[in-house]
VOTIMI-758956 format. One record per residue (C-alpha): residue in one letter; x, y, z. Coordinates in steps of 0.001 Angstrom, whole numbers, padded with zeros to 6 digits, always signed. Example, Ala and Ser with C-alpha at 12.3 -4.5 7.8 and 13.67 -1.06 7.14 Angstrom:
A+012300-004500+007800
S+013670-001060+007140
% end
This chain:
M+111840+127495+120209
T+111749+124911+122379
F+109627+121955+123928
F+111365+120688+127417
A+110622+117214+128282
P+108107+115793+130427
S+108552+115414+134113
S+110014+112213+133777
F+112516+112972+131138
A+113447+116470+132776
G+116256+115121+135138
K+118460+114848+131986
G+118041+118832+131976
K+118471+119305+128427
P+115717+120996+125910
I+115176+119261+122334
S+115470+121626+119780
L+112031+122393+117324
P+113135+124987+115076
Q+110038+124810+112981
C+107495+124931+116052
G+104894+127487+116118
A+105254+128541+111956
C+101830+126849+111073
G+100567+129220+113773
L+098118+126090+114976
Y+099026+126443+118857
R+096989+129922+118732
G+093638+127738+118906
C+094300+125145+121313
K+093200+124601+124079
S+096143+122737+124854
P+098829+124000+122425
K+102156+121733+121675
M+101236+118643+123583
P+103755+116249+124918
F+103615+112452+123986
T+102584+110940+127175
G+101794+107200+128116
S+104392+104358+129485
A+107534+102620+128841
N+106353+099451+129550
L+106532+098360+125747
N+108799+100371+124525
M+106005+100971+121781
L+105261+104595+120398
V+101716+104853+118977
V+102051+108014+116289
G+098425+109223+115197
E+097583+111926+112938
S+096679+115379+115307
P+094358+115761+118644
G+090500+115984+118201
E+088471+118030+120260
N+088425+115538+123569
E+092299+115152+122951
D+092777+118761+122683
E+090035+119475+125738
Q+091909+117178+128390
G+095111+117207+127062
R+095573+113288+126213
Q+095998+111304+123128
F+093201+108823+121866
V+090629+109731+124314
G+088008+109725+121665
K+085947+108098+119925
A+089357+107032+117685
G+091050+106320+120918
Q+088395+103943+122326
C+088124+102133+119173
L+092096+101932+118884
R+091907+101004+123038
Q+089826+097643+121935
L+091793+097168+118569
C+094640+097024+120947
D+093013+094834+123758
E+091815+092108+121314
A+095674+092524+119563
G+096852+091498+123411
F+098119+094473+124784
S+097358+098316+126599
L+097618+101548+124998
D+098213+102450+128163
D+101693+100248+127889
C+102560+102322+125172
W+103862+106168+124602
L+101486+108183+122613
T+101981+111374+119953
N+100796+112236+116988
S+102051+114134+113923
L+100690+117069+114544
I+100646+118576+118615
C+098414+121264+117678
R+094437+120474+116972
P+094541+121991+113604
P+090632+123474+112394
A+088193+120725+111886
N+090496+118762+112580
K+092028+118631+108617
L+096087+118309+108300
E+098202+120051+106061
D+101259+118844+104181
Q+102865+121469+104645
Q+101581+121604+108367
I+103333+117886+109072
G+106587+119739+107402
Y+106761+122043+110144
C+105661+119556+113031
R+108253+117079+111907
P+110659+118136+114215
N+108996+117398+117117
L+108269+113792+116482
L+111704+113419+115594
N+112713+114989+118426
T+110134+112272+120833
I+111577+109617+118619
A+115428+110252+119623
Q+114332+111027+123479
L+112659+107774+123590
K+114232+105422+121390
P+111350+103300+121001
K+111823+099906+120178
V+108531+099585+117747
I+107059+102830+116253
V+103323+102387+115255
L+102285+104722+112486
L+098411+105396+112392
G+097169+106496+109433
G+098606+109016+105899
S+099474+111770+108140
A+101751+109343+110806
V+103284+107787+107556
E+104150+111678+105474
S+105592+112232+109040
L+108237+109481+109664
I+108705+107623+106505
G+108822+111160+104573
S+111735+111594+106544
E+113784+109221+105292
W+111981+107462+102246
G+112982+110193+099596
G+110249+110189+097256
D+106186+110190+097144
I+104651+108763+099907
G+101063+107626+097935
P+098183+106467+099347
M+097699+105098+102763
S+097064+101419+101282
R+100976+101193+100129
W+102165+101345+103531
A+099571+099456+105675
G+101327+096247+107040
Y+104754+096038+106716
T+106882+095638+109538
I+110356+098224+108614
P+113610+097809+110036
S+114209+100905+110060
S+118318+101927+109872
K+117847+105632+110181
Y+115982+105260+113886
G+116750+101653+114700
C+113520+100214+115686
W+110743+098732+113520
I+108608+101121+111928
C+105277+099500+111556
P+101994+101550+109775
T+098247+101049+109834
Y+095011+102778+109227
H+094119+105002+111099
P+090711+104262+114066
S+088699+107033+112420
F+089278+105166+109068
I+087752+102203+110886
E+084927+104197+112416
R+084588+105805+109247
S+083998+102243+107465
N+081021+101630+110414
R+083959+099292+111505
D+083598+097007+108762
P+084810+093363+109683
L+087940+092709+107176
L+089481+096498+107777
W+088685+095730+111822
K+090599+092456+111378
T+093054+093689+109404
V+094295+096365+111535
R+093775+093967+114647
E+096671+091773+112653
H+099074+094563+112196
L+098742+095531+115835
A+099815+092182+116904
Q+102569+092102+114529
A+103592+095119+116172
Y+103123+093576+119424
K+105212+090428+118733
L+107946+092554+117675
A+107941+094361+120714
K+107489+091638+122776
S+110653+090105+120941
P+114202+089509+121723
G+116948+091893+120020
K+116550+095069+118011
A+115118+095456+114519
P+117895+094068+111844
C+119288+097508+110648
C+121244+097790+107977
P+123024+101547+107278
L+123388+102535+104168
D+127108+103594+105036
A+127832+099989+105746
L+126663+099045+102620
K+128316+101186+100699
A+131729+100334+101995
K+130870+096115+099956
V+130792+098701+097036
E+133766+098844+095198
V+133614+101595+091918
I+136277+100635+089426
T+137010+103673+086804
D+140309+102010+085661
P+139508+099861+082606
R+142242+097165+083145
Q+141160+096317+086555
A+137332+096089+085331
K+138318+093968+082468
A+139935+091857+084716
R+137008+091388+087181
L+134755+090680+084594
M+136710+088432+083064
A+137126+086416+086605
L+132898+086607+086169
A+132692+085338+083040
V+133934+081717+084311
A+132413+081863+088151
E+129494+079984+089415
G+126937+081086+091655
V+124150+083937+091926
L+125112+087495+090443
A+122608+089959+090702
F+123727+093205+087723
D+122136+096488+086713
Y+122961+098887+083834
E+122713+102752+084344
T+121423+103788+080804
T+121230+106623+079032
G+116833+106650+079026
L+114779+103798+079348
K+114462+102592+076014
P+117586+101533+073950
E+116309+101696+070491
R+117829+105296+069158
P+121254+104758+068568
E+121951+107034+070752
Q+121207+105559+073541
R+124251+103623+075310
I+124699+101422+078438
V+126556+103784+080955
S+127532+101569+083423
A+127082+097797+084984
S+126962+096691+088101
F+127273+092761+089474
C+127152+091368+093027
L+128077+087698+093038
N+126861+085804+095756
G+126136+088717+098160
E+130200+088725+098541
E+131470+090416+096064
T+129793+094110+094511
F+131375+096320+092220
A+130199+098509+089387
C+132105+099833+086361
M+131503+102085+082804
V+131032+100449+080353
N+132759+101793+077338
G+135922+101082+075191
L+136117+097225+075195
I+134289+096614+078102
P+131174+095450+076368
S+132796+092266+075003
Y+133884+091473+078141
L+130286+092315+079393
S+128919+089692+077060
L+130999+087023+078322
V+129720+087462+082072
L+125968+087383+081024
K+126565+084927+078764
N+127896+082623+081569
P+125251+079878+082050
K+127076+079011+085544
L+125424+082306+086837
K+121813+082407+088204
K+120947+086133+087182
V+118851+088081+089379
A+117619+091925+088308
S+115225+094216+089113
N+111910+094063+086382
L+114576+092020+084529
K+113342+093255+081207
F+114973+095935+081231
E+118257+094144+081455
E+117408+091695+078861
R+115883+094474+076498
W+119148+096465+076506
T+121313+093588+076857
R+119741+092446+073090
Q+119734+095836+071335
K+123413+096737+072270
L+125279+093421+072855
G+123396+091612+070277
H+122352+088673+072290
G+120425+087605+075496
V+120712+087097+078880
A+121822+083314+080041
N+120323+081590+082598
W+117780+084536+084437
D+116963+082605+087821
W+115065+086195+089807
D+113213+088972+089126
T+112496+090664+092620
M+109646+093288+090712
L+107821+090037+089658
A+108015+088879+093137
A+107328+091552+094763
H+103719+091496+093134
Y+103664+087910+093000
I+104021+088211+096995
D+101654+090898+097544
N+100053+092712+094559
R+099061+096068+095231
P+100524+099010+093450
G+103137+100922+093761
I+105738+098528+095842
T+107546+096532+093388
S+110773+098682+092625
V+114082+097699+094224
K+114101+101162+096547
F+110340+100353+098219
Q+111278+097094+098688
A+114930+097765+099819
Y+113134+100310+102188
V+110589+097610+103866
H+112670+095079+103695
L+115767+096235+104648
G+114956+099636+106054
I+117143+101261+103373
G+115477+104708+102564
E+117267+107184+099800
Y+119959+106254+098110
D+119846+107633+095101
H+119654+111068+095525
W+123222+111607+093677
V+121774+111360+090187
D+118331+112423+091143
E+118963+115290+088309
E+120692+113146+085673
K+117870+110428+085417
K+115441+112514+084347
A+114613+112599+080606
D+111537+114304+078806
G+110622+110914+077780
A+110976+107350+077738
N+112942+107361+074136
E+114531+110549+075165
L+118048+111033+076544
N+119273+111613+080069
R+122032+113170+081516
M+123503+109683+082965
A+126490+110116+080846
E+127404+112981+082532
A+127371+112316+085838
N+130007+112222+088476
P+131514+108621+087870
E+131763+107674+090975
D+128585+109171+092448
M+127124+107816+089559
L+128866+104067+090183
M+128126+104239+093426
Y+124494+104312+092988
C+124142+101493+090390
G+126539+099098+092636
L+124084+099844+095436
D+121311+098712+092640
S+122673+095272+092100
L+123882+094994+095954
L+119822+095690+097008
E+118681+093507+094726
Y+120188+090938+095826
L+119384+091394+099498
V+115812+091805+098845
M+115807+088738+096732
E+117026+086918+100078
R+114438+088262+101840
Q+111813+087394+099002
K+112618+083920+099016
G+112519+083626+103148
V+109185+085351+102614
L+107871+082562+100173
G+109972+079605+102017
L+112484+079114+099155
% end
C-alpha cells in the first residue's frame, strides 16, 4: 500500500511507503479515508492532532470542527495563524465515535513518520496523548504515561532533527469549559513553539552515535587502574554512575559490576569493577577536589558505603533532585527522561533491557552476565548524559 503526496509535492515523483496503512480497516467507514496533510509551509511548523472528527471527515480537512475553531483562536492569541502551518493527525482516518486505540496508532504511525520525512519541519506541535504516543513513542522506548508528563516541553529531537512541542488537545480544553488556566497554559505552549519556528538555526540535536563516540570502553584492568589513578588527583566536576547486580546493596552476593566517569564533560570512560579496581575507585570517590554528580545520588552513596566502606566526598549535584525542583510533575526525574526532553536522546538502554530486570529490589539481576562492551557503553552514556543534563539544568536555573 502506498500513499502519494499532495500535488504540491507530486513533482518529486516518489511514493511514500506505508506498509501498515489500512491494517486497522478504519478507511472502510470514512467519507475522507487516508486524509493527506494540508496547510502551508510558511512557518515550517507541523501541527499533529489525534484523529479527524465528524466535520473533518465531511470536509476532508483537519481542524474545521469545534476543537479546530478553539485551536485557531489559541494560535491567533499566540501570535500566528494555523493556516501558516501544516496539519495532520496521528490517525488519518476517522475512528468510530472518535475513540482511538493504541493498535490503530501503531498501524498509522508510518503515515506520520513519512509526512515528517517529506516535510522536514522545524517544529512539530503534538496535540494530545495520541499524537504524543504516535511520535514520541517511536523514539522514547518506554511507557509514554499521561499527557501531563509531556505538556510544555520543547524537545530537540535528534532522530527527527526538529523541535517537538507537546501540549494538550483543544478538545480537552473544550471539555474543561475553556478553563482559564488551561487556556493560558496551552496558549503559552503554542507561543513557545511559534518562537522556536521563527528563531534562527535548527534544533540543537545530539545524535546518539556522536555521544557513543565520546565514551571510552575500557576492558583492560591495567588501563582502568591508570585512568582511576589519574582521576584520584584530578580537579573539576565528575559525573559518575554504577551498574550493579540489583537495587539494594546489603546482600553479600550483590556487587558493583561497572563504574563510569565523565570529567568536566570532556573525558568519559567506563570500566569493570573487579579485582583490585575497588581500591582505586575509592581513591577517586574520596578525592575532595572533584565535585561529584549523579542521578539519584543516594543510590551511589548507599552502594559506596556498603561495598567500599566509606561515603562519597564533595557531592555537588543530583540531576534527579534538580529535575524535581525545576518541575515537580511525577515521572520526569530519571536521567533517561531528562536526557530526552533536554537533549533529544531517546532509547539508549535497549542493549541491557533484559539483564537489568530482577524479581525484586533485593534480588539479583543479570548485569554481571551482560556483554561487557554493551554494558560498559550503557554505563558510560549514563555518566555523560548526567553531566550534560546537569549543564542544561543549571542553565534553566541561571547558575
